[in-house]
C-alpha positions as CSV (number, residue, x, y, z in Angstrom):
1,M,0.0,0.0,0.0
2,S,1.3,3.3,-1.0
3,L,2.2,6.1,1.6
4,Y,-0.8,8.2,0.2
5,W,-3.5,5.6,0.9
6,R,-2.0,4.7,4.2
7,R,-2.3,8.3,5.4
8,R,-5.9,8.5,4.1
9,M,-6.7,5.2,6.0
10,I,-5.2,6.7,9.3
11,W,-7.3,9.9,8.8
12,L,-10.4,7.8,8.0
13,I,-10.1,5.6,11.2
14,T,-9.4,8.7,13.2
15,C,-12.6,10.4,12.0
16,V,-14.6,7.4,12.6
17,L,-13.4,7.0,16.3
18,I,-14.1,10.7,16.9
19,I,-17.6,10.5,15.5
20,A,-18.2,7.3,17.5
21,A,-17.1,9.1,20.6
22,L,-19.3,12.0,20.0
23,V,-22.3,9.7,19.4
24,Y,-21.6,7.8,22.7
25,G,-21.1,11.1,24.5
26,F,-24.3,12.7,23.4
27,Q,-26.5,9.5,23.8
28,P,-28.7,9.6,27.0
29,Q,-27.2,7.6,29.9
30,P,-29.3,5.3,32.1
31,R,-30.5,6.8,35.3
32,L,-28.9,5.6,38.5
33,V,-31.7,4.6,40.8
34,D,-32.4,2.6,44.0
35,V,-34.4,-0.6,43.5
36,A,-36.4,-2.7,45.9
37,Q,-38.1,-5.9,45.4
38,A,-41.8,-6.8,46.2
39,E,-41.6,-9.5,48.7
40,R,-43.8,-11.4,51.1
41,A,-42.7,-10.6,54.8
42,P,-44.4,-9.9,58.3
43,M,-46.0,-6.5,58.6
44,Q,-47.3,-4.5,61.4
45,V,-49.2,-1.3,61.6
46,S,-48.7,0.3,65.0
47,V,-48.9,3.5,67.0
48,E,-45.7,4.6,68.9
49,E,-45.7,6.9,71.6
50,E,-43.5,7.6,74.9
51,G,-44.9,6.3,78.0
52,K,-43.8,6.0,81.7
53,T,-44.4,3.4,84.4
54,R,-46.3,4.1,87.5
55,V,-47.5,2.1,90.6
56,I,-51.0,0.8,90.4
57,D,-51.8,1.2,94.0
58,R,-50.0,4.2,95.7
59,Y,-50.9,5.4,99.2
60,I,-50.5,9.0,100.3
61,I,-49.8,9.0,104.1
62,S,-51.1,12.3,105.7
63,A,-51.0,13.8,109.1
64,P,-54.2,12.8,111.2
65,V,-53.6,15.7,113.5
66,A,-51.7,18.9,113.9
67,G,-48.4,18.7,115.8
68,T,-44.6,18.5,115.3
69,T,-43.2,15.6,113.3
70,C,-40.0,13.9,114.3
71,R,-37.3,13.6,111.6
72,V,-38.0,10.7,109.2
73,D,-34.9,8.3,109.4
74,M,-35.9,6.3,106.1
75,N,-35.2,7.1,102.6
76,V,-36.9,6.7,99.4
77,G,-36.8,3.1,98.1
78,D,-36.8,1.6,101.6
79,Y,-39.1,-1.3,102.2
80,V,-41.7,-1.1,105.0
81,E,-44.1,-3.7,106.3
82,K,-47.7,-3.2,107.0
83,N,-48.4,-1.3,110.4
84,Q,-44.8,-0.5,110.7
85,P,-44.5,3.1,112.3
86,L,-43.4,5.6,109.8
87,V,-43.8,9.1,111.6
88,T,-44.2,10.2,115.1
89,I,-46.2,13.3,115.7
90,E,-45.8,15.3,119.0
91,P,-48.0,17.8,120.6
92,L,-47.4,21.5,119.3
93,Q,-45.2,23.6,121.4
94,S,-46.6,26.4,123.6
95,P,-46.3,29.7,122.2
96,A,-43.8,32.0,123.8
97,L,-44.9,35.2,125.6
98,D,-43.6,38.6,124.9
99,P,-43.0,40.9,127.9
100,R,-46.4,42.5,127.7
101,S,-48.3,39.1,127.4
102,R,-46.1,37.8,130.3
103,A,-47.1,40.7,132.5
104,E,-50.8,40.3,131.7
105,A,-50.4,36.5,132.5
106,Q,-48.9,37.5,135.8
107,F,-51.8,39.8,136.7
108,R,-54.3,37.2,135.6
109,V,-52.7,34.8,138.1
110,A,-53.0,37.5,140.8
111,A,-56.6,38.1,139.8
112,A,-57.4,34.5,140.1
113,Q,-55.8,34.2,143.4
114,A,-58.0,37.2,144.7
115,A,-60.9,35.6,143.2
116,L,-60.4,32.4,144.9
117,Q,-59.9,34.1,148.2
118,A,-63.2,36.1,147.8
119,A,-64.9,32.8,146.9
120,E,-63.5,31.2,150.0
121,Q,-64.8,34.0,152.2
122,N,-68.2,33.9,150.6
123,A,-68.2,30.1,151.3
124,Q,-67.4,30.6,155.0
125,S,-70.2,33.1,155.1
126,A,-72.7,30.7,153.5
127,Q,-71.6,28.0,155.8
128,A,-72.1,30.2,158.9
129,E,-75.7,31.1,157.7
130,A,-76.5,27.5,157.0
131,E,-75.3,26.5,160.4
132,L,-77.4,29.2,162.0
133,A,-80.5,28.1,160.1
134,G,-79.9,24.5,161.0
135,K,-79.8,25.3,164.6
136,E,-82.9,27.5,164.5
137,L,-84.8,24.7,162.7
138,T,-83.8,22.3,165.6
139,R,-85.1,24.7,168.2
140,I,-88.4,25.4,166.5
141,K,-89.4,21.8,165.7
142,P,-90.2,20.7,169.4
143,L,-92.1,24.0,169.9
144,A,-94.1,23.4,166.9
145,T,-94.9,19.8,168.1
146,N,-96.1,21.1,171.5
147,G,-98.2,23.7,169.7
148,H,-96.3,26.7,171.2
149,I,-95.7,28.1,167.7
150,T,-97.7,28.0,164.5
151,M,-97.0,25.6,161.5
152,E,-96.3,28.6,159.3
153,R,-93.3,29.6,161.6
154,L,-91.9,26.0,161.2
155,D,-92.3,26.1,157.3
156,Q,-90.3,29.3,157.3
157,A,-87.6,27.9,159.3
158,E,-87.4,24.8,157.1
159,T,-87.4,26.9,153.9
160,L,-84.6,29.2,155.3
161,A,-82.6,26.0,156.3
162,R,-82.8,24.7,152.7
163,S,-81.9,28.0,151.0
164,T,-79.0,28.7,153.2
165,A,-77.8,24.9,152.6
166,A,-78.1,25.7,148.6
167,A,-76.2,28.8,149.1
168,K,-73.5,26.9,150.9
169,R,-73.1,24.4,148.1
170,S,-73.1,27.2,145.4
171,A,-70.3,28.9,147.3
172,D,-68.4,25.6,147.4
173,F,-68.8,25.3,143.7
174,A,-67.7,29.0,143.2
175,V,-64.5,28.1,145.2
176,N,-63.9,25.1,142.9
177,V,-64.2,27.3,139.9
178,A,-61.9,29.9,141.2
179,R,-59.3,27.3,142.2
180,H,-59.5,25.7,138.5
181,E,-59.1,29.3,137.1
182,L,-56.1,30.0,139.1
183,G,-54.6,26.7,138.0
184,A,-55.1,27.6,134.2
185,A,-53.6,31.1,134.8
186,R,-50.6,29.5,136.4
187,T,-50.3,26.7,133.7
188,A,-50.3,29.3,130.9
189,L,-47.6,31.3,132.6
190,E,-45.5,28.3,133.5
191,Y,-45.5,26.4,130.3
192,A,-45.2,29.5,127.9
193,G,-42.7,28.7,125.3
194,D,-41.9,25.1,126.6
195,R,-43.0,21.9,125.0
196,G,-43.2,20.3,128.5
197,E,-42.5,16.7,129.4
198,L,-43.8,14.4,126.6
199,V,-45.8,11.4,127.5
200,P,-45.9,8.6,125.2
201,A,-49.5,8.5,125.3
202,N,-49.9,12.1,124.0
203,T,-47.8,11.3,120.7
204,V,-49.4,10.0,117.6
205,Q,-47.8,7.3,115.5
206,V,-48.5,7.1,111.8
207,R,-48.2,3.6,110.5
208,A,-48.0,2.1,107.0
209,P,-51.3,1.0,105.7
210,V,-49.8,-1.6,103.3
211,S,-46.4,-3.3,102.7
212,G,-44.3,-1.6,100.0
213,R,-41.6,0.7,99.1
214,I,-41.2,4.5,100.0
215,L,-42.0,6.5,96.7
216,K,-41.7,10.0,98.1
217,I,-41.0,11.8,101.4
218,Q,-42.7,15.4,101.5
219,Q,-41.7,16.0,105.1
220,Q,-38.1,14.7,105.8
221,C,-37.1,17.0,108.6
222,E,-38.8,17.9,111.9
223,G,-41.5,20.5,111.6
224,V,-45.0,21.5,112.2
225,V,-47.6,19.8,110.1
226,K,-51.4,20.5,109.7
227,P,-54.2,17.9,109.6
228,G,-54.4,16.3,106.2
229,Q,-50.9,17.4,105.1
230,A,-49.0,14.8,103.2
231,L,-46.1,13.2,104.7
232,L,-45.1,10.2,102.7
233,E,-46.0,8.1,99.5
234,I,-45.7,4.3,99.5
235,G,-46.5,1.7,97.0
236,D,-45.7,-1.8,95.8
237,T,-43.3,-1.4,92.8
238,R,-43.9,-5.0,91.9
239,T,-47.3,-3.9,90.5
240,L,-46.5,-1.6,87.7
241,E,-48.7,-0.2,84.8
242,I,-47.7,1.8,81.8
243,E,-49.5,5.2,81.1
244,T,-49.1,6.5,77.8
245,E,-50.3,9.7,76.2
246,V,-51.8,9.2,72.8
247,L,-53.2,11.6,70.2
248,S,-57.0,11.3,70.4
249,S,-57.1,10.5,66.7
250,D,-54.9,7.5,67.3
251,A,-56.6,6.6,70.7
252,I,-59.8,5.8,68.7
253,K,-58.0,2.9,67.0
254,I,-56.6,1.4,70.3
255,K,-59.0,-1.1,71.9
256,P,-58.7,-2.9,75.4
257,G,-57.0,-6.3,75.0
258,M,-54.7,-5.0,72.2
259,R,-51.0,-6.2,72.1
260,V,-48.3,-3.7,73.2
261,I,-44.6,-3.9,72.8
262,F,-42.5,-1.8,75.1
263,N,-38.9,-0.8,73.7
264,R,-36.1,1.2,75.1
265,W,-36.9,0.7,78.6
266,G,-33.3,-0.2,79.6
267,G,-33.4,-4.0,79.3
268,E,-31.9,-6.1,76.5
269,E,-35.1,-7.4,75.2
270,A,-38.6,-5.7,74.5
271,L,-41.3,-6.2,77.1
272,L,-44.9,-7.4,76.1
273,G,-48.0,-5.9,77.3
274,Q,-51.8,-5.6,76.8
275,V,-54.0,-2.6,76.8
276,R,-56.2,-2.5,80.0
277,T,-58.3,0.7,79.3
278,V,-58.4,3.8,77.1
279,E,-59.5,6.6,79.4
280,P,-62.8,8.3,78.0
281,V,-61.6,11.9,78.8
282,G,-58.9,13.7,76.9
283,F,-56.9,16.7,77.8
284,T,-54.9,19.5,75.9
285,K,-51.1,19.4,75.8
286,V,-48.7,21.7,74.2
287,S,-46.1,19.8,72.0
288,A,-42.3,20.9,71.8
289,L,-43.2,22.9,68.6
290,G,-45.9,24.9,70.5
291,V,-48.8,23.2,69.0
292,E,-51.8,22.3,71.1
293,E,-52.8,18.6,70.8
294,Q,-55.6,16.7,72.2
295,R,-54.3,13.6,73.9
296,V,-55.9,10.6,75.8
297,L,-54.3,8.5,78.5
298,V,-53.9,4.7,77.5
299,I,-53.2,2.4,80.5
300,S,-51.4,-0.9,79.8
301,D,-50.3,-3.9,81.9
302,I,-46.9,-5.7,81.7
303,T,-47.4,-9.3,80.6
304,S,-43.8,-10.4,80.6
305,A,-42.3,-12.3,83.4
306,P,-41.6,-10.0,86.5
307,D,-38.0,-11.1,86.9
308,I,-37.3,-9.5,83.5
309,W,-38.3,-6.2,84.7
310,E,-37.8,-6.4,88.3
311,N,-35.5,-3.3,88.2
312,L,-38.2,-0.9,86.8
313,G,-39.4,1.7,89.1
314,D,-42.2,4.3,89.4
315,G,-41.9,7.1,86.7
316,Y,-39.4,5.2,84.4
317,R,-39.6,6.1,80.6
318,V,-40.6,3.3,78.0
319,E,-41.5,3.5,74.3
320,A,-44.8,1.9,73.8
321,R,-45.8,0.4,70.4
322,F,-49.6,-0.4,70.0
323,I,-50.1,-3.2,67.4
324,L,-53.2,-2.2,65.6
325,W,-52.8,-4.8,62.9
326,E,-50.2,-7.5,61.9
327,D,-49.9,-10.3,59.5
328,D,-47.0,-12.8,58.8
329,E,-47.5,-13.1,55.0
330,V,-48.0,-9.7,53.3
331,L,-46.9,-8.6,49.8
332,Q,-45.3,-5.3,50.4
333,I,-43.0,-2.7,49.0
334,P,-41.2,0.5,50.5
335,G,-43.5,3.4,51.0
336,S,-40.9,5.6,49.3
337,A,-41.7,3.9,45.9
338,L,-45.3,5.2,46.0
339,F,-46.5,8.4,44.2
340,R,-50.0,9.8,43.4
341,E,-51.5,9.6,39.9
342,N,-55.1,10.4,39.0
343,G,-56.4,10.0,42.5
344,G,-54.7,6.6,43.0
345,W,-51.3,5.1,43.6
346,A,-48.6,4.4,41.2
347,V,-45.0,2.9,41.0
348,F,-42.1,2.7,38.6
349,V,-41.1,-0.9,37.8
350,S,-37.7,-1.7,36.5
351,E,-38.0,-4.1,33.6
352,A,-35.1,-4.8,31.3
353,E,-33.4,-1.7,32.7
354,K,-36.2,0.6,31.7
355,A,-38.8,2.4,33.9
356,K,-42.4,1.3,33.5
357,K,-45.2,3.1,35.2
358,R,-47.8,1.0,36.7
359,S,-50.9,1.7,38.7
360,I,-51.4,-0.3,41.9
361,E,-53.8,-0.7,44.7
362,I,-52.5,-0.6,48.3
363,G,-53.9,-1.8,51.6
364,R,-52.3,-1.1,55.0
365,H,-49.6,1.3,55.4
366,N,-47.3,1.7,58.4
367,G,-45.2,4.7,57.2
368,L,-42.3,2.6,56.1
369,S,-43.9,-0.3,53.9
370,A,-47.2,-0.5,52.1
371,Q,-49.4,-3.5,51.5
372,V,-49.8,-4.4,47.8
373,T,-53.3,-5.9,46.9
374,K,-53.3,-5.5,43.1
375,G,-50.9,-4.5,40.4
376,L,-47.6,-6.2,41.5
377,E,-46.3,-9.6,41.5
378,E,-43.8,-11.0,44.1
379,G,-40.3,-10.6,43.0
380,E,-40.8,-7.5,40.8
381,K,-38.5,-4.6,41.3
382,V,-39.8,-1.1,42.0
383,I,-37.9,2.3,41.9
384,T,-37.5,4.0,45.2
385,H,-37.6,7.7,45.7
386,P,-38.4,8.4,42.0
387,D,-37.6,12.0,40.9
388,D,-38.9,14.2,38.0
389,T,-36.2,12.7,35.7
390,I,-38.0,9.1,35.9
391,E,-40.4,8.8,33.2
392,E,-42.0,5.9,31.2
393,G,-39.4,4.2,29.1
394,V,-36.4,5.9,30.6
395,R,-33.3,3.7,30.8
396,V,-32.3,3.0,34.5
397,K,-29.6,1.3,36.1
398,Q,-29.5,0.1,39.8
399,R,-27.2,2.2,41.8
């Protein structure tokens, strides 16, 4: 081959390669996509909320009388037996007297002494009159019997004797009253600002109504308490329940007897439970974003063995998952593969490395996966997170 034809051949090959490279470069490339397979697997539809434990039966121990409580030597978590003494309440200390009140108390003592002396003198006078009337009656009776004086005179003497005797008894009572008033005045002055000698019979012991653990101590140190003031809380931590605040729209779907799974409570395995009651009264709660929400308390029992959760206490945090529906054999796809079309649901199926749009019907949806009831077969691949570049017939390649 001559040099001329050889050069023409080299230029021709070079031009063909350049044209092929340009054609390949401007040819549409397949879109890289994420693909998931429609498969049959267990599926659950649930409601998840944070809950906390609480003792089923808790007892608030309150002060039955006013007084001064002694310091409580027990701590939160200590175990107490039924009828065990918890708190001792002593009588209140007498109030202290300021100088003016003390002087008034001293004068009241002096006045009570004078009143007692006057009452005693009146009693002596009444006694003398009664004795005189008695002697007079003794002299008149024989004269009246012999007819020397009239019966009217005898009746007057008897009436006078009875009235003087009654006056003597009244004077004696007045002496007793004055003596007691003097004792009260002296006691108020003597015991001012002093608790006095405590008698065990005068103290009140508050006892535990049931066996359990101390949950809270409201009055730890010695101090004055009022009747009905809370002192302690006790309860049996072996009988716990879970209270969960659920949105009212979700609470309607939850029924008594429904299965519950408790996660992230601190143990290695999840705890099983059962819904006992859904309270019929809701309440308003402001969320962390400042949105007012209507919530309802759902109370659940723990059905797992007690030795698994024996370290749980009152007010511990758990995550409750209420199982609304579940099945072991469900044809499902990721929820991220779904998109709306003409009021229904559709997906892109990867067939021969091309995207094919297909309308489907779905059943249950748990936020992550969707149940497919019509339009897909097990094993088909769907494109997840399809964007605007994915269209019917577009070449795709699994990422």
